[in-house]
Wavefront OBJ file of the C-alpha trace (Angstrom):
o trace
v 132.295 -26.788 156.940
v 133.336 -23.402 158.293
v 134.411 -22.257 161.312
v 136.310 -19.246 162.782
v 138.701 -20.106 165.453
v 138.912 -17.223 167.763
v 141.849 -17.236 169.905
v 141.045 -15.722 173.335
v 144.010 -16.399 175.389
v 144.240 -14.960 178.978
v 147.505 -14.733 180.887
v 148.190 -17.291 183.196
v 148.742 -15.221 186.159
v 144.882 -14.231 186.006
v 144.206 -17.701 186.755
v 141.093 -17.823 184.410
v 140.557 -20.833 182.051
v 140.402 -20.336 178.583
v 137.178 -19.905 176.624
v 136.674 -23.089 174.974
v 135.757 -23.637 171.352
v 135.130 -27.131 169.609
v 137.912 -27.933 167.227
v 137.715 -27.163 163.679
v 139.780 -25.624 160.903
v 140.016 -21.929 160.337
v 137.852 -20.900 157.471
v 136.727 -17.251 156.295
v 133.014 -16.885 155.461
v 131.794 -15.251 152.369
v 131.315 -11.303 151.884
v 128.408 -9.613 153.454
v 127.344 -12.739 155.368
v 127.163 -13.288 159.083
v 127.566 -16.297 161.354
v 126.975 -16.773 165.227
v 128.884 -19.371 167.088
v 127.609 -20.000 170.579
v 129.516 -22.438 172.492
v 128.894 -24.109 176.201
v 131.549 -26.272 178.054
v 132.489 -27.913 181.232
v 135.880 -27.430 181.915
v 138.164 -29.401 184.302
v 135.822 -32.561 184.523
v 137.726 -35.063 187.194
v 138.900 -31.854 188.891
v 137.569 -28.340 189.402
v 134.368 -28.821 187.236
v 134.389 -25.245 185.842
v 131.628 -24.027 183.428
v 132.002 -21.610 180.554
v 129.690 -20.232 177.922
v 130.250 -17.545 175.039
v 129.177 -16.507 171.567
v 131.095 -15.193 168.684
v 129.712 -13.081 165.968
v 131.653 -13.197 162.536
v 131.088 -10.870 159.575
v 132.538 -11.208 156.299
v 133.899 -7.628 155.146
v 135.594 -8.560 152.038
v 136.146 -11.648 150.023
v 138.945 -13.239 152.240
v 138.518 -11.057 155.245
v 136.485 -11.237 158.460
v 136.103 -9.614 161.587
v 134.704 -10.922 164.791
v 133.674 -9.904 168.387
v 133.196 -12.493 171.266
v 132.019 -12.451 174.804
v 132.215 -15.105 177.332
v 131.673 -15.829 180.907
v 132.910 -18.666 183.164
v 132.290 -19.850 186.760
v 134.878 -21.480 188.699
v 134.459 -24.695 191.161
v 131.075 -25.537 190.608
v 129.356 -22.206 189.976
v 131.142 -20.382 192.675
v 133.129 -17.343 191.458
v 133.338 -16.287 187.997
v 135.000 -14.323 185.082
v 134.279 -12.709 181.972
v 135.884 -11.828 178.739
v 135.605 -9.772 175.786
v 137.201 -10.259 172.191
v 137.884 -8.504 168.862
v 139.621 -10.346 166.000
v 140.232 -10.519 162.445
v 140.990 -13.137 159.925
v 142.519 -12.869 156.494
v 143.346 -15.553 153.909
v 146.181 -14.499 151.568
v 146.400 -17.768 149.857
v 143.340 -19.857 149.165
v 143.720 -22.865 146.648
v 142.123 -26.142 146.144
v 144.844 -27.823 148.336
v 146.754 -25.433 150.325
v 145.390 -22.274 152.675
v 147.208 -19.749 154.664
v 145.137 -17.901 157.374
v 146.462 -14.897 159.201
v 144.665 -14.006 162.559
v 144.946 -11.301 164.919
v 142.961 -11.489 168.153
v 142.493 -9.019 171.146
v 140.919 -9.797 174.211
v 140.383 -8.226 177.831
v 139.438 -10.451 180.533
v 137.591 -9.412 183.736
v 138.327 -10.884 187.309
v 141.910 -10.714 187.692
v 143.558 -9.405 191.225
v 143.701 -5.903 189.518
v 140.451 -5.900 188.070
v 141.213 -7.422 184.455
v 144.120 -7.795 181.807
v 144.518 -7.243 178.192
v 145.826 -9.778 175.871
v 147.066 -9.812 172.066
v 147.411 -12.757 169.833
v 148.703 -12.832 166.334
v 148.780 -16.317 164.716
v 148.700 -18.199 161.426
v 147.038 -21.559 160.085
v 148.294 -23.473 157.468
v 145.990 -26.306 155.934
v 146.529 -29.027 153.587
v 143.429 -30.457 152.084
v 143.309 -33.664 149.967
v 140.158 -32.480 148.349
v 138.838 -29.092 147.925
v 136.594 -27.690 150.634
v 137.410 -29.892 153.166
v 135.440 -32.759 151.324
v 137.587 -35.820 152.578
v 140.703 -35.558 154.587
v 143.309 -32.782 155.622
v 145.882 -31.559 157.971
v 146.303 -28.235 159.753
v 148.828 -26.372 161.793
v 148.091 -23.440 164.008
v 150.719 -20.970 165.587
v 150.117 -18.071 167.879
v 152.008 -15.631 169.840
v 150.065 -14.739 172.957
v 151.152 -11.271 174.278
v 149.817 -10.336 177.954
v 150.684 -8.590 181.018
v 150.394 -8.560 184.696
v 151.627 -6.972 187.751
v 154.652 -8.390 189.603
v 155.638 -7.884 193.010
v 158.594 -5.905 193.180
v 159.268 -5.717 196.954
v 157.458 -6.078 200.384
v 159.410 -3.677 202.633
v 157.977 -1.624 204.099
v 154.840 -2.125 202.092
v 154.203 -4.343 198.791
v 155.186 -2.696 195.471
v 154.295 -4.033 191.953
v 155.428 -3.347 188.632
v 153.629 -3.869 185.297
v 155.243 -6.455 183.014
v 154.346 -8.085 179.902
v 155.599 -11.275 178.177
v 154.979 -13.469 175.143
v 154.458 -17.046 174.496
v 153.791 -19.568 171.950
v 150.791 -21.543 171.172
v 150.692 -24.677 168.788
v 147.841 -26.903 167.669
v 148.215 -29.668 165.092
v 145.052 -31.441 163.775
v 143.683 -33.656 161.120
v 140.010 -33.910 159.885
v 138.312 -36.803 158.143
v 134.758 -35.741 156.293
v 132.518 -38.486 155.544
v 128.909 -38.546 153.879
v 129.435 -34.866 153.111
v 127.992 -33.418 156.279
v 129.990 -35.384 158.801
v 133.555 -34.527 160.333
v 135.681 -36.165 162.836
v 138.602 -34.267 164.122
v 141.712 -34.922 166.053
v 143.865 -32.215 167.592
v 146.790 -31.993 170.208
v 148.706 -28.886 171.176
v 150.355 -26.898 173.988
v 151.585 -23.432 175.124
v 154.855 -22.279 176.101
v 154.520 -19.189 178.369
v 156.919 -16.595 179.682
v 159.439 -16.519 176.924
v 161.022 -13.646 178.244
v 160.761 -14.706 181.976
v 159.066 -11.343 182.958
v 155.895 -13.077 184.690
v 157.542 -16.384 185.856
v 159.557 -19.193 184.571
v 159.564 -20.470 181.037
v 157.556 -23.581 180.961
v 155.081 -25.752 178.919
v 151.200 -25.236 179.902
v 147.645 -26.542 178.945
v 148.861 -29.554 176.687
v 145.873 -31.300 175.596
v 144.723 -34.056 173.094
v 140.986 -33.804 171.927
v 138.398 -35.663 169.629
v 135.818 -33.767 167.915
v 132.635 -34.355 165.865
v 130.988 -31.848 163.731
v 127.849 -32.400 161.717
v 125.758 -30.177 159.152
v 122.304 -30.277 160.396
v 120.914 -27.923 157.728
v 122.476 -25.548 155.384
v 122.661 -22.706 157.676
v 123.435 -24.628 160.980
v 126.413 -27.036 162.104
v 126.594 -29.041 165.349
v 130.210 -28.849 166.784
v 131.349 -30.933 169.819
v 134.433 -31.590 171.285
v 136.045 -33.842 174.132
v 139.506 -32.543 175.177
v 141.765 -34.160 177.571
v 144.054 -31.866 179.423
v 147.285 -33.432 180.247
v 148.949 -32.979 183.614
v 151.685 -30.402 183.569
v 153.591 -29.228 187.007
v 151.102 -29.530 189.670
v 147.897 -29.820 187.507
v 146.012 -32.717 187.546
v 144.566 -34.797 184.539
v 141.036 -33.482 183.567
v 138.993 -33.267 180.651
v 136.851 -30.570 178.871
v 133.398 -31.055 176.896
v 132.374 -28.489 174.627
v 129.107 -28.329 172.777
v 128.744 -25.482 170.198
v 126.734 -24.391 167.056
v 127.475 -22.421 163.967
v 124.358 -20.354 162.549
v 125.004 -19.022 159.084
v 123.274 -15.806 158.233
v 122.367 -13.594 155.398
v 123.886 -16.443 153.556
v 123.689 -15.665 149.593
l 1 2 3 4 5 6 7 8 9 10 11 12 13 14 15 16 17 18 19 20 21 22 23 24 25 26 27 28 29 30 31 32 33 34 35 36 37 38 39 40 41 42 43 44 45 46 47 48 49 50 51 52 53 54 55 56 57 58 59 60 61 62 63 64 65 66 67 68 69 70 71 72 73 74 75 76 77 78 79 80 81 82 83 84 85 86 87 88 89 90 91 92 93 94 95 96 97 98 99 100 101 102 103 104 105 106 107 108 109 110 111 112 113 114 115 116 117 118 119 120 121 122 123 124 125 126 127 128 129 130 131 132 133 134 135 136 137 138 139 140 141 142 143 144 145 146 147 148 149 150 151 152 153 154 155 156 157 158 159 160 161 162 163 164 165 166 167 168 169 170 171 172 173 174 175 176 177 178 179 180 181 182 183 184 185 186 187 188 189 190 191 192 193 194 195 196 197 198 199 200 201 202 203 204 205 206 207 208 209 210 211 212 213 214 215 216 217 218 219 220 221 222 223 224 225 226 227 228 229 230 231 232 233 234 235 236 237 238 239 240 241 242 243 244 245 246 247 248 249 250 251 252 253 254 255 256 257
């Protein structure tokens, strides 16, 4: 089972929810093949009920190297208001063995809808995988680590008129997951993670945000289509309330050799 994780992290100051992707391990696709990954999610179930949808297109440029492009749109508070984001990324697998994999990712995104019209973010990251059997055939563990870098305008003074200055900050995102594959095409995934924002305190206080635990179920319907589902529980942090996110997606393999 192959699913490219696309990190599209938006700055917390924009108050935009993340584009949701169903849980999975990170795997490159073959050279000269194409993958299309649509997703639909209901975020904040039990609280704000935001709706998000998006699609990612992945292309295998070389053996062990992929590029991707994504577009997403979301509506807040029951379809009132909205935001959009665009993303570009790359994935390189310098180590690929039967039991251990190392993936290196670099993702760039631009979000529309902030107080200043939008903002950029850049996220380098890595994922380490341990697979008991080759090709995720039975059971494994994965650890995903990212450094989301984003910027925003911070109010500098109010008198005589408000003045702002642009600042940037970096955070840490961490996800730990495990999977179990059975009957060849069925896979259950359990993930947990969180993000630490504003390590330099340029955009606010340093703190843990968006902690979650999720349960996913993916199944291969045909040789070129996999259905992905995930139910994530967003754990309360600071003044946030407990909520859940349901994501349904698909992985369409095109130009397969």
